C-alpha positions in Angstrom: 189.5 73.4 22.5 192.0 75.5 21.2 193.2 78.7 22.2 193.5 82.0 20.2 197.2 82.1 20.5 196.9 85.2 17.9 194.4 87.0 19.6 196.5 86.4 23.3 199.7 88.0 21.7 197.6 91.0 20.2 196.1 91.6 23.8 199.7 91.4 25.8 201.2 93.8 22.9 198.3 95.9 23.9 198.6 96.3 27.6 202.5 96.6 27.1 201.9 99.7 24.4 199.3 101.1 26.7 201.6 100.8 30.0 204.3 102.9 28.1 202.0 105.7 26.9 200.7 105.9 30.7 204.3 106.0 32.0 205.5 108.3 28.8 202.7 110.9 29.6 203.6 110.6 33.4 206.4 113.0 34.5 208.2 112.1 38.0 210.2 114.5 40.5 212.5 112.8 43.1 213.8 115.5 45.7 216.6 115.0 48.4 217.1 116.6 51.0 220.7 119.3 51.5 220.4 119.8 55.3 221.0 121.1 57.7 221.7 118.5 59.9 221.9 118.0 63.4 224.9 116.2 65.2 223.5 113.9 68.3 226.5 112.6 70.4 225.5 110.9 73.4 228.3 109.6 76.4 228.4 106.5 78.1 230.1 107.2 81.3 232.1 111.0 82.9 233.3 113.3 80.0 232.6 115.3 77.2 232.5 115.5 73.3 234.0 119.1 71.9 232.7 119.5 68.2 234.9 121.8 65.4 233.3 123.8 64.1 230.8 123.8 67.1 227.3 124.4 65.1 223.9 123.6 66.3 223.2 122.5 62.5 225.8 121.8 59.7 225.3 121.9 55.7 225.6 119.2 53.7 229.2 117.8 53.4 230.6 119.6 56.2 233.3 117.5 58.3 233.3 118.2 61.7 236.0 117.1 64.1 235.2 115.2 67.5 237.5 115.2 70.7 236.4 112.8 73.2 237.2 114.3 76.9 237.4 112.0 79.3 236.6 113.1 83.2 239.1 112.6 85.8 239.7 108.7 86.9 237.8 107.8 83.8 239.5 106.0 80.2 238.4 106.6 76.7 237.4 103.5 75.1 236.8 104.0 71.6 233.6 105.5 69.3 230.7 103.8 67.9 228.0 104.1 65.6 228.7 106.3 62.5 232.4 107.1 64.0 234.6 104.4 65.1 238.0 103.9 66.5 240.2 104.4 69.4 241.7 107.7 69.0 240.0 110.1 71.0 239.5 112.6 67.8 237.8 111.2 64.7 236.2 113.1 61.6 232.9 113.0 60.9 
């Protein structure tokens, strides 16, 4: 049995046209959050981390300097996760 290839070709063309028509009639909106953002800090061992500026929330694009302050008898060994390095001060 011979297939009618021209009918299949036009059916595919019509299907593609209808898909383009649907996409053309549909509007899309993409939204991105602009903050504010929290800065969560966790320490391992005894000590603290100072934030400058020290705020509860930060607008998008704000640079914050973190400074590790180890307690007496402790030594700072490094940052992990979104900060890296062994310098006690880091900008994020």
